[in-house]
C-alpha positions in Angstrom: -93.4 92.4 132.0 -94.9 90.0 134.5 -97.9 89.6 132.3 -95.7 88.6 129.3 -93.6 86.3 131.5 -96.7 84.4 132.8 -98.0 84.1 129.2 -94.7 82.8 128.0 -94.5 80.2 130.8 -98.1 79.1 130.1 -97.2 78.5 126.4 -94.0 76.7 127.4 -95.8 74.4 129.9 -98.6 73.6 127.4 -96.0 72.7 124.8 -94.1 70.5 127.3 -97.3 68.8 128.4 -98.1 67.8 124.8 -94.5 66.8 123.9 -93.0 63.3 123.9 -90.1 62.5 126.2 -87.7 62.9 123.2 -89.2 66.3 122.2 -88.9 67.6 125.8 -85.1 67.4 125.5 -85.1 70.6 123.4 -87.5 73.5 123.9 -87.2 76.1 121.1 -88.5 79.6 121.5 -89.2 81.5 118.3 -90.0 85.2 118.6 -91.7 87.2 115.8 -92.2 91.0 115.6 -91.3 91.7 119.2 -87.7 91.8 120.4 -88.1 89.6 123.4 -85.4 87.0 122.7 -83.5 87.6 125.9 -86.6 87.0 128.0 -87.1 83.6 126.4 -83.6 82.7 127.6 -84.2 84.2 131.1 -87.5 82.3 131.5 -86.4 79.0 130.0 -85.5 77.7 126.6 -82.9 75.5 125.0 -82.7 77.3 121.7 -83.6 80.9 121.1 -84.8 82.1 117.7 -86.6 84.8 115.7 -89.0 84.7 112.8 -88.2 87.1 110.0 -89.5 87.7 106.5 -93.3 87.6 106.7 -94.5 91.1 107.5 -91.8 91.7 110.1 -89.4 94.6 109.8 -85.6 94.7 110.0 -84.1 91.2 109.7 -80.7 92.7 110.9 -82.2 94.0 114.1 -83.7 90.6 114.9 -80.4 89.0 114.3 -78.7 91.5 116.6 -81.2 90.7 119.4 -81.2 86.9 118.8 -77.4 86.5 118.6 -76.9 88.8 121.5 -79.4 86.8 123.6 -77.7 83.6 122.6 -74.3 84.9 123.5 -75.4 86.4 126.8 -77.1 83.2 127.9 -74.9 80.6 126.2 -77.7 79.2 123.9 -77.8 78.0 120.3 -79.9 80.2 118.1 -81.9 80.1 114.9 -83.4 82.3 112.2 -86.7 81.3 110.7 -87.6 82.9 107.3 -91.3 83.0 106.6 -92.4 83.1 102.9 -95.5 85.1 103.7 -95.6 88.6 102.4 -98.8 90.5 103.2 -101.6 88.2 102.0 -99.4 86.3 99.6 -97.1 83.3 99.7 -94.8 81.6 97.1 -96.4 78.3 96.0 -95.8 76.5 92.7 -98.0 73.5 93.5 -101.0 73.6 91.2 -103.2 72.6 94.1 -102.6 76.1 95.6 -102.3 75.0 99.2 -103.2 78.4 100.6 -105.9 79.2 98.1 -105.9 82.6 96.5 -102.9 83.5 98.6 -100.7 80.9 96.8 -99.0 81.5 93.5 -95.7 81.1 91.7 -95.1 84.9 91.7 -96.6 85.5 95.2 -94.8 86.1 98.4 -91.2 87.3 99.0 -88.7 87.4 96.2 -86.4 84.4 95.9 -83.6 87.0 96.3 -84.7 87.9 99.8 -85.1 84.3 100.8 -81.5 83.6 99.6 -80.0 86.7 101.1 -81.6 86.0 104.5 -80.3 82.4 104.4 -76.8 83.6 103.7 -76.9 86.5 106.2 -78.2 84.2 109.0 -75.6 81.5 108.3 -72.7 83.9 108.1 -74.0 85.8 111.2 -73.5 82.5 113.1 -77.0 81.0 113.3 -76.9 77.4 114.4 -80.1 76.6 112.6 -81.6 78.3 109.5 -85.3 77.4 109.0 -87.1 77.7 105.7 -90.6 78.0 107.1 -93.1 76.2 104.8 -90.1 74.8 102.8 -91.4 71.3 103.3 -94.1 72.3 100.7 -93.1 75.4 98.7 -89.6 74.0 98.2 -91.2 71.6 95.7 -93.1 72.1 92.5 -95.4 69.2 93.2 -96.2 66.7 95.9 -96.1 64.0 93.2 -92.7 62.2 92.9 -91.0 62.2 89.5 -89.6 59.2 87.7 -86.6 59.0 90.1 -88.9 58.9 93.1 -87.9 62.4 94.3 -90.2 65.4 94.5 -89.4 68.0 91.8 -87.8 71.2 93.2 -89.6 74.5 92.8 -87.7 77.7 91.8 -87.4 78.4 95.6 -86.3 74.8 96.2 -83.5 75.2 93.7 -82.3 78.3 95.6 -82.5 76.3 98.9 -80.4 73.5 97.4 -77.8 76.0 96.2 -77.5 77.5 99.7 -77.3 74.0 101.2 -74.5 73.1 98.8 -72.7 76.2 99.9 -72.9 75.3 103.6 -71.7 71.8 102.8 -68.7 73.1 100.9 -67.9 75.7 103.5 -68.8 74.4 106.9 -66.1 76.5 108.7 -67.4 80.0 108.6 -65.1 81.2 111.4 -66.3 83.2 114.4 -68.8 86.0 113.6 -67.2 89.3 114.5 -69.6 91.6 116.4 -67.3 93.9 118.4 -70.0 96.4 119.6 -72.7 95.6 122.2 -75.8 97.7 122.4 -76.7 97.6 126.1 -80.4 98.0 126.9 -82.3 98.0 130.2 -83.4 94.6 131.3 -87.1 95.6 131.1 -86.9 97.5 127.8 -90.0 95.7 126.3 -89.2 97.4 123.0 -91.6 96.9 120.1 -90.4 98.6 116.9 -93.3 97.4 114.7 -96.0 99.1 112.8 -98.2 102.0 113.8 -97.9 103.9 117.1 -94.8 102.8 119.0 -95.5 101.2 122.4 -93.2 99.4 124.8 -94.7 96.1 126.0 -97.3 96.8 123.4 -98.9 99.1 126.1 -96.9 102.2 127.0 -96.1 105.2 124.7 -92.4 105.5 123.9 -90.4 107.5 126.3 -87.3 109.5 125.1 -85.2 106.5 126.2 -87.3 104.1 124.1 -87.0 106.4 121.1 -83.2 106.5 121.7 -83.2 102.7 121.4 -85.1 102.9 118.1 -82.8 105.7 116.8 -79.7 103.7 117.6 -81.1 100.6 115.8 -81.9 102.9 112.8 -78.4 104.2 112.9 -77.0 100.7 112.7 -79.6 99.5 110.1 -80.8 102.7 108.4 -84.6 103.0 107.8 -85.3 99.3 108.5 -87.3 100.1 111.6 -89.2 103.0 110.2 -86.9 106.0 110.5 -89.0 109.0 109.3 -85.8 110.7 108.2 -85.1 107.8 105.7 -86.4 109.3 102.4 -85.2 106.6 100.0 -87.5 103.6 99.4 -86.1 102.0 96.2 -89.2 100.1 95.3 -91.7 102.9 95.9 -94.1 103.1 93.0 -96.6 106.0 92.9 -99.3 103.7 91.5 -98.8 101.0 94.2 -101.9 101.1 96.4 -100.1 99.4 99.2 -98.4 102.7 100.0 -101.6 104.2 101.4 -100.3 103.0 104.8 -96.6 103.9 105.0 -96.2 102.3 108.4 -96.9 98.8 107.0 -94.1 96.8 105.5 -95.4 96.7 101.9 -91.8 96.9 100.6 -89.0 94.4 100.7 -86.5 97.2 100.3 -86.1 97.8 104.1 -86.0 94.2 105.3 -82.3 94.0 104.7 -80.4 97.2 104.2 -76.9 98.5 103.5 -75.1 98.7 106.9 -72.9 101.8 107.1 -70.6 100.2 109.7 -71.2 96.5 108.9 -73.5 94.2 110.8 -71.2 94.3 113.8 -73.6 94.7 116.8 -75.2 92.4 119.3 -77.9 93.5 121.8 -77.3 92.7 125.4 -79.4 93.5 128.5 -78.2 95.2 131.6 -78.0 91.9 133.6 -75.2 90.6 131.3 -72.3 89.0 133.3 -68.8 90.6 133.4 -67.3 87.9 131.1 -70.0 88.6 128.5 -69.3 92.4 128.6 -65.6 91.8 128.2 -66.2 90.0 125.0 -67.0 93.3 123.3 -64.4 96.0 122.7 -67.1 98.6 122.7 -70.4 98.9 124.5 -73.1 101.5 123.5 -75.6 102.4 126.2 -79.2 103.3 125.2 -82.6 103.4 126.8 -84.0 104.3 130.3 -81.5 102.7 132.6 -82.2 103.0 136.3 -79.4 103.3 138.9 -78.0 99.8 139.6 -75.0 99.3 141.9 -74.2 95.9 140.3 -74.3 97.3 136.8 -72.2 100.3 137.9 -69.5 98.0 139.2 -69.5 95.8 136.1 -69.2 98.8 133.8 -66.4 100.4 135.8 -64.5 97.1 135.7 -65.2 96.8 132.0 -63.6 100.2 131.3 -60.7 99.7 133.7 -59.8 96.5 131.9 -59.7 98.2 128.5 -63.2 98.5 127.2 -64.8 101.5 125.5 -68.1 102.7 126.9 -70.3 105.0 124.8 -73.4 106.8 125.8 -75.1 110.2 126.3 -73.9 112.1 129.3 -77.2 112.0 131.3 -77.7 108.3 130.7 -74.1 107.4 131.7 -74.4 109.5 134.9 -77.3 107.3 136.0 -75.5 104.0 135.7 -71.9 104.8 136.5 -70.4 104.9 140.0 -70.6 108.5 141.4 -66.8 108.9 141.4 -66.7 108.0 137.7 -69.8 109.9 136.8 -68.2 113.0 138.3 -65.6 112.9 135.6 -68.3 113.4 133.0 -68.9 116.9 134.4 -65.4 117.9 133.5 -65.9 116.9 129.8 -66.1 119.7 127.2 -69.5 121.3 126.4 -70.4 119.1 123.5 -72.7 121.6 122.0 -70.1 124.4 121.9 -68.2 124.9 118.7 -65.2 127.2 118.9 -61.5 127.0 118.5 -60.9 125.6 122.0 -63.3 122.6 121.5 -61.6 119.2 120.8 -62.1 117.8 117.3 -64.3 115.0 118.4 -66.4 117.3 120.5 -67.1 119.3 117.3 -68.6 116.0 116.0 -70.8 115.8 119.2 -68.7 113.4 121.3 -65.6 113.4 123.4 -63.4 110.6 124.8 -62.3 110.4 128.5 -59.5 108.0 129.3 -60.1 105.8 132.4 -58.0 102.9 133.5 -57.0 101.0 130.4 -60.2 102.0 128.6 -62.3 105.0 127.8 -65.7 106.6 128.1 -67.0 108.3 125.0 -69.6 110.9 126.0 -72.2 111.8 123.4 -74.1 115.0 123.1 -77.9 114.6 123.2 -79.3 113.7 119.8 -81.7 116.2 118.2 -85.3 115.0 118.1 -85.5 115.5 114.4 -83.0 115.4 111.5 -81.2 112.6 109.6 -80.0 109.8 111.9 -76.6 109.7 110.2 -75.9 113.2 111.3 -76.4 112.5 115.0 -73.5 112.3 117.5 -74.4 108.7 118.2 -73.9 107.8 114.5 -70.7 109.7 114.3 -69.3 107.9 117.4 -70.3 104.5 116.0 -68.6 105.3 112.7 -65.3 106.2 114.5 -65.5 103.0 116.6 -66.1 100.9 113.6 -63.1 102.4 111.8 -61.0 101.4 114.7 -62.4 97.9 115.0 -62.9 96.8 111.4 -59.6 96.3 109.4 -61.3 96.7 106.0 -62.4 99.6 103.8 -65.1 98.5 101.4 -66.5 100.6 98.6 -70.2 100.6 97.5 -73.5 100.7 99.3 -73.6 97.2 100.8 -74.5 95.1 103.9 -71.3 93.6 105.2 -70.6 90.9 107.7 -67.2 89.8 109.1 -66.0 86.5 110.5 -62.6 85.8 112.1 -60.7 82.7 111.0 -57.4 81.1 112.1 -55.5 82.7 109.3 -57.6 85.8 108.4 -61.1 86.9 107.7 -64.3 86.0 105.8 -66.2 89.0 104.4 -69.8 88.7 103.3 -71.0 91.3 100.8 -74.8 91.7 100.3 -76.3 94.0 97.6 -79.8 94.7 98.8 -80.5 97.1 96.0 -82.1 96.6 92.6 -84.9 94.0 93.5 -88.5 95.3 93.6 -91.2 92.9 94.7 -94.9 93.6 95.5 -97.3 91.0 96.9 -98.4 89.2 93.8 -96.2 90.4 90.9 -93.0 88.9 89.7 -89.9 90.7 91.0 -88.3 93.5 88.9 -84.6 93.5 88.7 -82.7 96.7 87.9 -79.4 95.7 86.3 -77.9 99.1 86.9 -77.9 98.4 90.7 -75.0 95.9 90.2 -72.0 97.0 92.3 -68.3 96.5 91.6 -66.8 96.5 95.0 -63.2 97.1 96.1 -62.1 95.4 99.3 -59.0 96.9 100.9 -57.4 95.3 104.0 -55.7 97.8 106.4 -54.9 95.7 109.4 -51.8 93.9 110.5 -50.0 91.7 108.0 -50.9 91.5 104.3 -53.3 89.6 102.2 -51.7 86.4 101.0 -54.8 84.9 99.2 -58.3 86.0 98.3 -60.9 83.4 97.3 -64.5 84.0 96.3 -66.5 81.1 97.8 -69.4 79.6 95.8 -71.9 76.7 96.2 -70.2 74.7 93.5 -66.8 76.2 92.9 -64.5 78.9 94.3 -62.7 81.6 92.4 -59.2 82.9 93.1 -58.9 86.7 93.1 -55.9 89.1 93.0 -54.8 89.5 96.6 -53.2 92.8 96.0 -56.3 94.4 94.5 -59.5 92.7 95.5 -62.5 93.5 93.3 -65.8 91.7 93.5 -68.9 92.2 91.4 -72.2 91.9 93.4 -75.3 91.8 91.2 -78.6 93.2 92.4 -80.1 91.3 95.3 -77.1 89.0 95.5 -74.5 87.8 98.0 -70.8 87.2 97.6 -68.6 85.6 100.3 -64.9 86.3 100.3 -62.2 84.4 102.2 -59.1 86.5 102.9 -56.0 84.7 104.2 -53.2 86.8 105.8 -49.5 86.5 106.4 -47.5 88.3 109.0 -50.6 88.9 111.3 -50.9 87.7 114.8 
């Protein structure tokens, strides 16, 4: 960790030494591949960001780390989408800026570009960067008759997204009610090939637990070996000779079984930060820490719900509270006397105004969705999210003064390899029902668009989401607090 810190500080100092006085007012740290966003905030940055797209896995995991770091340290944050995809990049300019790598059918699909822009914006990013957009957003560097550069197909999608943000600048407050709490020195790297923390040490069981948790939240996007479905797998695709490499777009953004409702925090988070999350899920190799123990006990006493495996919780909770875990039911026993939740691999212990949810140890193999951790997250999400949404979608939620904004993302049906045009499967279109089950009732439902909005029936909300598309729904309530 100290090696990484010194390296970061040397890069930071070199950038500042070469910057103008105006540029020094805002030092931006952009992290790619590695999940080190919190460290940039700890060691000094004004804006924290993450590069996604490119050959980087799990856009959603990087948002969870980046937004969590921004919230923990009080920083603005950004998402930078790179058009590179393996050795290829989108480029309609006939001069082929990147040589043989350039091409009008190369790089990521326009769909993934646009989905990432929308997901980043609705997730709360202060800045959305189209990396290379200064060039591949245009068809040519020669101005047209009107003096403007002609937009490329990608540039037209960028312009559509920009119009959406101008028409709908108030996106409410992103709703992420669950914090994933990791050790401060986690050094997690979920990338390709053998897993290694700090790019040096083989994964421990705690490291694997972090990866398993992220894969429960965003299934398969970080290389879950139990995820059999890869929608764009083609038997004749030579890129599949190395299954650990991200030769598929299908797992960059995935359907989120609970919604994209999680931020990542580190164990040094302040009490006021912890209190901002109704539920905290503990994962990783935490060491005993008296300060963290006090903060977590206060968090539960004041109404928070703390989730984690029994052995991990005992290490970080005060001894008087950890002792209560010994009296919890045997979570691996299944008989008539076992509480219902314990049969699902977890049990809830009331404490103060809150609760501790003790999880059984997850099996080393088997589907992630069947593990106690996944079942406990599912139950927490049902308590925290006042919507029931059909279909296999990625969902994001934003609170507004009079209701909610719900973002629906269909990540199915678009197949893109490095150099070929994308293939669209029209049968992957989804007709989605959105049912509100919270306080009050739906007064108005409006489908937002870049150029016009559409009123929907508030009593029976149905939305069609084509393959690789995004729909943003504004739900206004009456009779709610």
